[in-house]
NUVOTI-375496 format. One line per 3 residues: number of its first residue (from 1); for each residue z, x, y of N, C-alpha, C. Coordinates in nm, 3 decimals, decimal comma. Example, Ala and Ser with C-alpha at 12.3 -4.5 7.8 and 13.67 -1.06 7.14 Angstrom:
1 = 0,780:1,319:-0,569:0,780:1,230:-0,450:0,780:1,320:-0,330 ~ 0,708:1,285:-0,225:0,714:1,367:-0,106:0,787:1,290:0,003
//
This chain:
1 = -0,001:0,074:-0,106:0,000:-0,013:0,004:0,003:0,086:0,115 ~ 0,086:0,203:0,140:0,089:0,275:0,256:-0,033:0,360:0,271 ~ -0,092:0,394:0,165:-0,218:0,466:0,164:-0,325:0,384:0,235
4 = -0,336:0,272:0,197:-0,423:0,172:0,264:-0,408:0,159:0,413 ~ -0,289:0,139:0,438:-0,248:0,124:0,585:-0,263:0,250:0,669 ~ -0,258:0,375:0,615:-0,283:0,506:0,661:-0,437:0,531:0,675
7 = -0,503:0,468:0,581:-0,655:0,476:0,582:-0,712:0,393:0,718 ~ -0,648:0,283:0,724:-0,687:0,181:0,815:-0,674:0,258:0,976 ~ -0,549:0,306:0,983:-0,515:0,375:1,092:-0,604:0,502:1,129
10 = -0,639:0,581:1,025:-0,719:0,682:1,039:-0,857:0,636:1,071 ~ -0,911:0,530:1,030:-1,053:0,478:1,071:-1,048:0,434:1,229 ~ -0,922:0,370:1,260:-0,925:0,332:1,389:-0,923:0,456:1,490
13 = -0,857:0,554:1,463:-0,829:0,665:1,543:-0,951:0,740:1,534 ~ -1,037:0,755:1,430:-1,179:0,819:1,432:-1,263:0,727:1,523 ~ -1,277:0,597:1,504:-1,348:0,509:1,590:-1,319:0,524:1,731
16 = -1,185:0,538:1,776:-1,131:0,557:1,917:-1,192:0,683:1,975 ~ -1,202:0,793:1,886:-1,240:0,923:1,933:-1,395:0,914:1,960 ~ -1,464:0,842:1,883:-1,613:0,835:1,906:-1,646:0,768:2,018
19 = -1,578:0,637:2,031:-1,599:0,547:2,152:-1,546:0,611:2,279 ~ -1,441:0,698:2,269:-1,397:0,777:2,393:-1,498:0,875:2,448 ~ -1,569:0,957:2,343:-1,653:1,051:2,387:-1,796:0,962:2,443
22 = -1,833:0,873:2,384:-1,958:0,787:2,410:-1,913:0,733:2,555 ~ -1,792:0,670:2,563:-1,752:0,603:2,694:-1,786:0,715:2,805 ~ -1,723:0,832:2,789:-1,738:0,935:2,897:-1,894:0,970:2,926
25 = -1,961:0,970:2,837:-2,107:1,007:2,862:-2,180:0,878:2,919 ~ -2,139:0,742:2,899:-2,205:0,625:2,966:-2,147:0,616:3,094 ~ -2,038:0,667:3,132:-1,972:0,649:3,269:-2,038:0,742:3,360
28 = -2,150:0,683:3,423:-2,239:0,753:3,504:-2,178:0,799:3,638 ~ -2,086:0,717:3,692:-2,026:0,748:3,831:-1,892:0,829:3,807 ~ -1,849:0,840:3,675:-1,730:0,920:3,649:-1,605:0,866:3,717
31 = -1,599:0,732:3,726:-1,473:0,675:3,769:-1,360:0,629:3,669 ~ -1,404:0,667:3,538:-1,312:0,612:3,435:-1,326:0,477:3,383 ~ -1,420:0,413:3,450:-1,447:0,271:3,413:-1,602:0,253:3,378
34 = -1,617:0,158:3,291:-1,762:0,129:3,252:-1,803:-0,029:3,322 ~ -1,919:-0,029:3,384:-1,971:-0,176:3,420:-2,043:-0,217:3,309 ~ -2,078:-0,332:3,299:-2,168:-0,396:3,192:-2,305:-0,318:3,205
37 = -2,350:-0,292:3,316:-2,479:-0,212:3,333:-2,469:-0,068:3,267 ~ -2,362:-0,009:3,293:-2,346:0,125:3,251:-2,335:0,121:3,092 ~ -2,258:0,032:3,030:-2,259:0,015:2,884:-2,375:-0,014:2,820
40 = -2,467:-0,105:2,892:-2,596:-0,127:2,842:-2,692:0,002:2,837 ~ -2,677:0,077:2,935:-2,760:0,183:2,969:-2,723:0,314:2,889 ~ -2,590:0,304:2,845:-2,525:0,418:2,789:-2,541:0,409:2,617
43 = -2,487:0,506:2,560:-2,487:0,517:2,418:-2,360:0,436:2,361 ~ -2,330:0,301:2,394:-2,229:0,247:2,345:-2,254:0,096:2,309 ~ -2,334:0,093:2,206:-2,385:-0,068:2,192:-2,264:-0,149:2,140
46 = -2,163:-0,087:2,082:-2,050:-0,182:2,041:-1,986:-0,226:2,173 ~ -1,956:-0,140:2,275:-1,918:-0,200:2,398:-2,005:-0,291:2,472 ~ -2,126:-0,246:2,469:-2,208:-0,339:2,542:-2,228:-0,474:2,492
49 = -2,220:-0,493:2,356:-2,235:-0,623:2,299:-2,098:-0,699:2,284 ~ -1,987:-0,634:2,313:-1,854:-0,691:2,319:-1,795:-0,691:2,459 ~ -1,878:-0,657:2,560:-1,819:-0,620:2,697:-1,736:-0,727:2,753
52 = -1,785:-0,870:2,728:-1,706:-0,982:2,804:-1,569:-0,992:2,724 ~ -1,564:-0,992:2,586:-1,449:-0,981:2,514:-1,349:-0,862:2,558 ~ -1,391:-0,746:2,570:-1,315:-0,635:2,610:-1,257:-0,658:2,746
55 = -1,340:-0,699:2,839:-1,304:-0,727:2,978:-1,236:-0,868:2,985 ~ -1,102:-0,853:2,926:-1,028:-0,979:2,928:-0,974:-1,015:3,068 ~ -0,976:-0,926:3,163:-0,922:-0,955:3,292:-1,039:-0,988:3,395
58 = -1,165:-0,986:3,338:-1,270:-1,035:3,413:-1,307:-0,949:3,543 ~ -1,282:-0,833:3,530:-1,292:-0,748:3,651:-1,436:-0,707:3,678 ~ -1,521:-0,706:3,558:-1,648:-0,659:3,567:-1,657:-0,519:3,532
61 = -1,544:-0,435:3,493:-1,545:-0,308:3,468:-1,424:-0,290:3,365 ~ -1,447:-0,207:3,264:-1,342:-0,179:3,168:-1,316:-0,041:3,154 ~ -1,187:-0,017:3,109:-1,132:0,123:3,086:-1,138:0,156:2,937
64 = -1,106:0,282:2,911:-1,068:0,324:2,781:-0,975:0,236:2,716 ~ -0,856:0,219:2,796:-0,748:0,130:2,745:-0,799:-0,004:2,694 ~ -0,879:-0,058:2,789:-0,921:-0,187:2,750:-0,997:-0,192:2,621
67 = -1,096:-0,089:2,593:-1,151:-0,079:2,464:-1,053:-0,067:2,367 ~ -0,960:0,042:2,375:-0,876:0,059:2,265:-0,786:-0,072:2,222 ~ -0,742:-0,153:2,332:-0,670:-0,269:2,306:-0,770:-0,360:2,223
70 = -0,876:-0,377:2,270:-0,963:-0,467:2,182:-0,987:-0,423:2,043 ~ -1,016:-0,302:2,036:-1,021:-0,238:1,887:-0,897:-0,272:1,793 ~ -0,782:-0,256:1,872:-0,652:-0,267:1,793:-0,644:-0,415:1,777
73 = -0,698:-0,503:1,856:-0,679:-0,649:1,829:-0,762:-0,682:1,713 ~ -0,860:-0,621:1,691:-0,949:-0,650:1,576:-0,908:-0,600:1,438 ~ -0,820:-0,519:1,433:-0,749:-0,459:1,302:-0,665:-0,564:1,247
76 = -0,702:-0,589:1,121:-0,626:-0,699:1,058:-0,533:-0,628:0,959 ~ -0,419:-0,659:0,953:-0,320:-0,607:0,860:-0,357:-0,630:0,711 ~ -0,348:-0,544:0,621:-0,369:-0,559:0,492:-0,306:-0,680:0,421
79 = -0,364:-0,747:0,333:-0,291:-0,863:0,285:-0,178:-0,837:0,196 ~ -0,076:-0,916:0,209:0,055:-0,879:0,122:0,009:-0,895:-0,018 ~ 0,072:-0,810:-0,093:0,045:-0,807:-0,242:0,109:-0,932:-0,294
82 = 0,038:-0,993:-0,383:0,072:-1,121:-0,460:0,206:-1,084:-0,542 ~ 0,297:-1,167:-0,547:0,412:-1,133:-0,627:0,396:-1,180:-0,769 ~ 0,426:-1,105:-0,860:0,407:-1,133:-0,992:0,527:-1,176:-1,060
85 = 0,642:-1,154:-0,995:0,744:-1,178:-1,055:0,782:-1,330:-1,079 ~ 0,858:-1,365:-1,190:0,880:-1,517:-1,208:0,982:-1,553:-1,095 ~ 0,956:-1,681:-1,054:1,042:-1,733:-0,972:1,157:-1,817:-1,040
88 = 1,288:-1,793:-0,994:1,391:-1,858:-1,063:1,380:-2,018:-1,055 ~ 1,429:-2,080:-1,148:1,414:-2,223:-1,158:1,541:-2,299:-1,067
//
């Protein structure tokens, strides 16, 4: 069970690292924020296609923290193991 949780966290960390690097490359004005146009023009297709969901405050710009929060909200916990123990009567 812990191994699967650790694998999920590892995948999230890896995805965040890639998104962070691509975010920086797409941030044409280097203000630390992406507009929808920057996301569409940059190498961040995931961010571009989910921009409105990521921009929860409807500012028209998103930060790396906004992207990380969105990704974390999409991580689903592993389902609980079904109990095989007999229930007492």
